[in-house]
C-alpha positions as CSV (number, residue, x, y, z in Angstrom):
1,M,1.7,-5.9,-12.5
2,L,2.7,-2.3,-13.5
3,S,3.1,-1.5,-17.1
4,E,6.1,-0.1,-19.0
5,S,4.2,3.0,-20.1
6,G,3.0,3.6,-16.5
7,C,6.5,3.3,-15.2
8,R,7.8,5.8,-17.8
9,Q,4.9,8.2,-17.0
10,R,5.8,8.0,-13.3
11,R,9.5,8.7,-14.0
12,A,8.5,11.6,-16.2
13,K,6.3,13.0,-13.5
14,L,9.2,12.8,-11.1
15,W,11.6,14.7,-13.4
16,A,8.9,17.4,-14.0
17,R,8.8,18.1,-10.2
18,L,12.6,18.3,-9.9
19,P,14.7,21.5,-10.6
20,E,16.8,21.4,-13.8
21,S,20.0,21.5,-11.6
22,I,19.3,17.9,-10.5
23,T,20.7,15.6,-13.3
24,A,20.4,12.2,-11.5
25,A,18.6,10.6,-8.6
26,I,19.3,7.4,-6.6
27,V,16.2,5.6,-5.4
28,A,16.6,3.0,-2.6
29,D,13.2,2.4,-1.1
30,P,12.1,-1.0,-2.6
31,R,8.6,0.4,-3.0
32,H,9.8,3.3,-5.0
33,V,12.1,1.2,-7.2
34,S,9.0,-0.9,-8.0
35,Y,6.8,2.2,-8.5
36,L,9.2,3.5,-11.2
37,T,10.4,0.3,-12.9
38,N,8.1,-2.6,-11.8
39,F,11.2,-4.3,-10.2
40,R,10.2,-5.9,-6.9
41,V,11.8,-8.9,-5.3
42,Q,9.2,-11.6,-5.0
43,P,8.5,-11.6,-1.2
44,L,8.0,-15.4,-1.2
45,S,11.4,-16.1,-2.8
46,F,14.8,-16.9,-1.4
47,S,15.8,-13.3,-1.9
48,R,13.0,-11.8,0.2
49,D,14.0,-8.7,2.1
50,E,16.8,-8.0,-0.4
51,R,16.8,-5.0,-2.7
52,A,18.1,-3.3,-5.8
53,I,19.1,0.3,-6.1
54,L,17.8,2.5,-9.0
55,L,19.9,5.2,-10.7
56,L,17.8,7.7,-12.6
57,E,19.4,10.1,-15.1
58,R,17.5,13.0,-16.6
59,D,18.9,12.4,-20.1
60,G,20.0,9.4,-22.2
61,G,17.2,6.9,-21.9
62,S,15.7,5.0,-24.8
63,A,12.7,6.8,-26.3
64,D,13.7,9.8,-24.1
65,H,11.2,12.0,-25.9
66,D,8.7,11.3,-23.1
67,G,10.8,12.9,-20.4
68,A,11.3,9.6,-18.5
69,G,15.1,9.9,-18.8
70,K,17.3,6.8,-18.2
71,A,16.8,4.1,-15.6
72,T,19.6,1.9,-14.4
73,L,19.1,-0.9,-11.9
74,A,22.0,-2.0,-9.7
75,A,21.8,-5.4,-7.9
76,D,23.7,-8.6,-7.0
77,N,23.1,-11.6,-9.3
78,F,20.7,-13.4,-7.1
79,T,18.5,-10.3,-6.4
80,A,18.5,-9.5,-10.1
81,K,16.9,-12.8,-11.0
82,S,14.3,-12.7,-8.2
83,A,12.1,-10.1,-9.8
84,D,8.3,-10.5,-9.3
85,G,7.5,-10.2,-13.0
86,E,9.0,-8.2,-15.9
87,A,10.8,-5.0,-14.9
88,F,11.3,-1.9,-17.1
89,Y,14.6,-0.2,-17.1
90,D,17.3,0.8,-19.6
91,S,20.3,-1.1,-18.3
92,L,21.3,-3.4,-15.5
93,L,24.5,-3.1,-13.4
94,E,25.0,-6.6,-11.9
95,V,27.8,-8.1,-9.9
96,P,28.3,-11.7,-8.8
97,W,27.5,-12.4,-5.2
98,Y,26.8,-16.2,-5.1
99,D,27.9,-18.7,-7.8
100,H,27.5,-22.0,-6.0
101,V,31.3,-22.3,-5.9
102,H,32.8,-19.5,-3.7
103,S,32.0,-18.1,-0.3
104,V,29.6,-15.1,-0.3
105,T,30.6,-11.5,0.6
106,N,28.5,-8.9,2.3
107,R,25.4,-8.8,0.1
108,D,24.8,-5.1,0.6
109,H,28.4,-4.3,-0.5
110,A,27.7,-6.3,-3.7
111,T,24.8,-4.0,-4.5
112,F,26.9,-0.9,-3.9
113,A,29.7,-2.4,-6.1
114,A,27.2,-2.9,-8.8
115,L,26.1,0.8,-8.6
116,A,29.8,1.9,-8.7
117,K,30.2,0.1,-12.1
118,R,28.3,3.0,-13.7
119,G,31.3,5.3,-13.4
120,S,31.3,9.0,-13.6
121,I,27.9,10.8,-14.2
122,G,28.9,14.3,-12.9
123,G,26.4,17.0,-12.0
124,K,24.2,16.9,-9.0
125,T,22.6,13.6,-7.8
126,L,19.6,13.6,-5.4
127,L,19.7,10.8,-2.9
128,E,16.6,9.2,-1.4
129,A,18.2,10.0,2.0
130,E,15.5,8.1,4.0
131,W,16.7,4.8,2.5
132,C,20.2,5.4,1.1
133,P,23.0,4.3,3.5
134,A,26.1,6.4,4.0
135,M,28.0,4.0,1.7
136,V,26.0,5.2,-1.3
137,G,27.4,8.7,-0.6
138,E,30.9,7.2,-0.9
139,V,29.9,5.6,-4.2
140,C,28.7,8.9,-5.5
141,R,31.8,10.8,-4.5
142,D,34.4,8.2,-5.4
143,S,32.9,6.3,-8.4
144,L,30.0,8.4,-9.8
145,K,32.0,11.7,-9.4
146,T,28.8,13.5,-8.6
147,D,27.7,15.9,-5.9
148,A,25.2,14.2,-3.6
149,E,22.2,16.2,-2.5
150,L,19.7,15.2,0.2
151,H,17.1,17.8,-0.4
152,F,16.0,20.1,-3.3
153,Q,14.1,23.3,-3.5
154,C,10.6,22.7,-4.9
155,P,10.2,25.0,-8.0
156,A,6.5,25.4,-7.3
157,T,6.5,26.2,-3.5
158,G,10.1,27.1,-2.7
159,E,10.1,24.5,0.1
160,R,13.1,22.2,0.7
161,V,11.9,18.7,0.1
162,S,13.4,15.2,0.2
163,L,13.2,12.8,-2.7
164,G,11.3,10.3,-0.5
165,T,8.7,12.9,0.4
166,L,8.2,13.8,-3.3
167,L,7.8,10.1,-4.3
168,R,5.3,9.5,-1.5
169,D,3.2,12.5,-2.7
170,L,3.4,11.3,-6.3
171,R,2.2,7.8,-5.2
172,R,-1.2,9.3,-4.1
173,Q,-2.7,9.8,-7.5
174,K,-2.8,6.4,-9.2
175,L,-2.3,5.7,-12.9
176,P,-4.4,3.1,-14.7
177,D,-1.8,0.3,-14.3
178,E,-1.8,0.9,-10.5
179,I,-5.6,0.8,-10.5
180,E,-5.5,-2.6,-12.3
181,C,-3.1,-3.9,-9.6
182,L,-5.5,-2.8,-7.0
183,N,-8.5,-4.3,-8.8
184,W,-6.6,-7.6,-8.9
185,C,-6.3,-7.4,-5.1
186,M,-9.9,-6.4,-4.8
187,R,-11.2,-9.4,-6.7
188,A,-9.2,-11.7,-4.5
189,G,-10.4,-10.0,-1.3
190,D,-14.0,-10.2,-2.5
191,A,-13.6,-14.0,-2.8
192,G,-12.1,-14.2,0.7
193,H,-15.1,-12.4,2.2
194,A,-17.5,-14.6,0.3
195,K,-15.7,-17.7,1.8
196,A,-16.0,-16.2,5.3
197,F,-19.8,-16.4,5.2
198,E,-19.4,-20.2,4.6
199,V,-16.9,-20.9,7.4
200,I,-17.7,-18.5,10.3
201,R,-19.8,-20.3,12.9
202,P,-19.6,-21.4,16.6
203,G,-16.8,-23.9,17.2
204,V,-14.5,-22.8,14.4
205,T,-11.2,-21.2,15.3
206,D,-10.0,-17.9,14.0
207,L,-7.0,-19.7,12.4
208,E,-9.4,-21.9,10.4
209,V,-11.1,-18.8,9.2
210,Y,-7.8,-17.3,8.2
211,N,-6.7,-20.4,6.3
212,A,-10.0,-20.7,4.4
213,V,-10.1,-17.0,3.4
214,A,-6.4,-16.9,2.4
215,T,-6.9,-20.0,0.2
216,A,-10.0,-18.4,-1.5
217,C,-8.0,-15.2,-2.2
218,N,-5.0,-17.1,-3.7
219,E,-7.3,-19.2,-5.9
220,V,-9.0,-16.2,-7.4
221,A,-5.7,-14.2,-7.7
222,G,-4.1,-17.2,-9.5
223,R,-1.0,-16.8,-7.4
224,P,0.0,-16.6,-3.7
225,G,-0.4,-13.2,-2.1
226,I,0.2,-11.8,1.4
227,V,-2.7,-11.8,3.8
228,Y,-2.7,-9.8,7.0
229,G,-5.1,-7.8,9.2
230,D,-7.6,-8.3,12.0
231,W,-9.1,-11.8,12.4
232,R,-10.6,-11.6,15.9
233,S,-13.9,-12.1,17.7
234,T,-15.4,-9.4,19.9
235,R,-17.9,-10.4,22.6
236,R,-19.5,-9.2,25.8
237,G,-16.6,-7.9,28.0
238,R,-14.3,-7.5,25.0
239,G,-15.6,-4.8,22.7
240,K,-12.5,-4.6,20.6
241,A,-9.8,-7.0,19.5
242,G,-7.5,-7.1,16.5
243,G,-4.4,-8.8,15.0
244,L,-3.6,-12.1,13.4
245,P,-5.5,-15.3,14.5
246,V,-4.4,-16.8,17.8
247,G,-6.3,-20.2,17.5
248,E,-9.2,-19.0,19.6
249,T,-12.6,-20.8,19.2
250,L,-15.5,-18.6,18.0
251,E,-18.5,-18.7,20.3
252,Q,-22.2,-18.2,19.9
253,G,-23.0,-14.5,20.2
254,D,-19.5,-13.3,19.0
255,L,-19.1,-10.6,16.4
256,F,-16.1,-11.5,14.2
257,I,-14.4,-8.5,12.7
258,L,-12.7,-9.6,9.5
259,D,-10.5,-6.6,8.3
260,Y,-7.8,-7.8,6.1
261,S,-5.5,-6.8,3.2
262,F,-4.6,-9.0,0.2
263,V,-1.2,-7.9,-1.2
264,L,0.1,-8.5,-4.8
265,H,3.2,-6.8,-6.2
266,G,3.2,-4.4,-3.3
267,Y,-0.3,-3.1,-3.8
268,R,-3.1,-4.1,-1.4
269,S,-6.9,-4.2,-1.0
270,D,-8.1,-3.5,2.5
271,F,-11.8,-4.0,3.3
272,T,-13.9,-5.2,6.1
273,N,-17.1,-7.0,7.2
274,T,-18.3,-8.0,10.6
275,Y,-19.9,-11.4,10.9
276,A,-22.3,-12.6,13.5
277,V,-21.3,-16.0,15.0
278,G,-24.6,-17.6,15.3
279,E,-27.8,-15.5,15.6
280,P,-27.0,-11.8,16.4
281,S,-28.9,-9.9,19.1
282,A,-31.1,-7.0,18.5
283,R,-28.5,-4.6,19.8
284,Q,-25.8,-6.1,17.6
285,R,-28.1,-5.5,14.6
286,E,-28.6,-1.9,15.7
287,L,-24.9,-1.3,16.0
288,F,-24.2,-3.0,12.6
289,D,-26.9,-0.9,10.9
290,A,-25.4,2.3,12.4
291,C,-21.9,1.5,11.2
292,H,-23.3,0.7,7.7
293,S,-25.2,4.0,7.7
294,A,-22.0,5.8,8.7
295,L,-20.3,4.3,5.7
296,K,-23.0,5.5,3.4
297,A,-22.8,9.0,4.9
298,G,-19.0,9.0,4.3
299,E,-19.6,8.1,0.6
300,G,-21.7,11.2,0.3
301,V,-18.7,13.4,0.9
302,L,-16.2,11.5,-1.3
303,K,-15.0,13.6,-4.3
304,A,-11.9,15.4,-5.4
305,G,-11.4,18.6,-3.3
306,A,-13.3,17.3,-0.2
307,K,-11.7,17.7,3.1
308,A,-10.6,14.5,4.8
309,S,-11.9,15.9,8.1
310,A,-15.4,16.3,6.5
311,V,-15.4,12.6,5.7
312,Y,-14.7,11.8,9.3
313,D,-17.4,14.2,10.5
314,A,-20.0,12.6,8.2
315,C,-19.2,9.1,9.5
316,S,-18.9,10.0,13.1
317,G,-22.0,12.1,13.1
318,V,-24.2,9.1,12.2
319,L,-22.8,7.0,15.1
320,V,-23.3,9.9,17.5
321,D,-26.9,10.4,16.4
322,A,-27.5,6.6,16.8
323,G,-26.4,6.8,20.4
324,F,-23.1,4.9,20.0
325,G,-20.7,7.8,20.5
326,K,-18.2,9.4,18.2
327,L,-15.9,7.4,15.9
328,S,-12.9,6.5,17.9
329,H,-10.4,6.0,15.0
330,H,-10.0,7.2,11.5
331,A,-12.9,7.1,9.1
332,G,-10.6,5.8,6.5
333,H,-7.2,6.4,4.8
334,G,-5.3,6.3,1.6
335,L,-4.4,3.0,0.0
336,G,-1.7,1.7,-2.2
337,M,1.9,0.6,-1.4
338,G,1.7,1.6,2.3
339,H,-0.8,1.1,5.1
340,P,-2.1,3.6,5.9
341,E,-1.2,6.3,3.4
342,P,-2.5,9.9,3.0
343,P,-5.1,11.2,2.9
344,I,-6.0,10.4,6.5
345,E,-9.7,10.9,7.4
346,V,-9.5,12.1,11.0
347,P,-11.0,15.1,12.8
348,E,-8.0,17.4,12.5
349,S,-6.6,16.2,9.2
350,R,-5.3,18.9,6.9
351,D,-5.6,16.5,3.8
352,E,-7.9,17.1,0.9
353,L,-8.9,14.3,-1.5
354,R,-7.4,14.3,-4.9
355,E,-8.6,12.8,-8.2
356,N,-7.3,9.3,-8.4
357,D,-6.6,8.9,-4.7
358,V,-7.6,5.5,-3.6
359,V,-9.1,5.5,-0.1
360,T,-11.0,3.4,2.4
361,L,-14.0,4.2,4.5
362,E,-14.1,2.1,7.6
363,P,-16.4,3.4,10.4
364,G,-16.6,1.2,13.5
365,S,-17.9,1.2,17.0
366,Y,-17.0,-1.0,20.0
367,H,-18.9,-1.7,23.2
368,D,-18.2,-4.1,26.0
369,D,-21.9,-4.9,26.4
370,I,-22.5,-5.6,22.7
371,G,-19.2,-6.4,21.0
372,G,-17.6,-4.5,18.1
373,V,-18.5,-3.7,14.5
374,R,-16.5,-2.3,11.6
375,V,-17.4,-2.2,7.9
376,E,-15.2,-1.0,5.0
377,H,-15.1,-0.4,1.3
378,N,-12.3,0.9,-1.0
379,Y,-12.8,3.8,-3.5
380,R,-11.1,5.6,-6.3
381,I,-11.7,9.3,-6.0
382,T,-13.1,11.1,-9.1
383,A,-13.7,14.8,-9.9
384,T,-17.4,14.4,-9.0
385,G,-17.5,11.5,-6.6
386,Y,-16.0,8.0,-6.5
387,E,-15.7,4.6,-8.1
388,R,-16.1,1.8,-5.6
389,L,-13.4,-0.8,-6.1
390,S,-14.4,-3.4,-3.5
391,N,-17.6,-5.5,-4.1
392,H,-17.9,-7.8,-1.1
393,R,-21.3,-8.1,0.6
394,I,-21.6,-6.1,3.9
395,A,-24.0,-8.1,6.1
396,L,-24.0,-9.7,9.6
397,T,-25.4,-13.0,8.3
398,R,-25.7,-15.1,5.2
């Protein structure tokens, strides 16, 4: 879970990037509400897919000396009690939506009615236009008595930027509480890959692998998480396959690409191993070794200030030199609340790595006469290199 100090730091960072003319902001993307307050609807609850809206004010919060301002959450009564852990805000605007006695109204309208309870705030309010519906603009005009803005002029660059774009940029460089969330996911993911070595063999279905891996992840995490990704075999004539399990039986000679994320509180691990189903062939071993060497080459480039395109070039060059052709997809990507996130490690990327980015490396190569291989680790970028966060064993066989 995110910490109160981390949430306040992130809110302070946001206000530091906004011009003084903006006195309030309305955040509607559930990821960003969570990022700034730790309020997230538990996705395995009755209120899944519902949301709260966050009103931020530059002044007036408790302990406002840290620049975090005031945070007010607006939600219906059922959403408010469906939080996935303790949330950190200054006040709650809540309206009844369901009371086990009366019929329900439009649930979104209940959330907007809760926001309207705040009353006049005046000044200029920046809306997260990518997620705020038009009705929020009405609430601003009629109830909050504030001028709604969809963009602001960045003090540093002079560019006109949206609130959503700024928050996505802030999300790149993780604070310690975010790293701890990611490490929680990593530990669970490591356990899932360890279990995969035990269960992957001829005659087992991809769904059986999924169930065993998901159970191992949940047991180590100590709570249920969300598990998704690629759980498919490749084989002669099918060099690449992906997606959730379909109940297919694994066959002798397959290469099973297990590339999955384990998600807790909106943050996710995302790392891969390829498993031989039975005894691998000599060419399969060569392909695996080339992909593993490509991963190591990419690691040699990782550090703050490195070009994402240079990471791709390092990984792809190893595959080309080994005779397997250039890397046909990204060499990796940013990791956090979205999938994928910047920086994107591709040939024409304009991204540069930043300190406290969390990124993946995932070189792969796919051939109809051999099958496919992909391997992957996750890393926190440092000023001089990286800290590897994932610790699963990368190997074809036990």
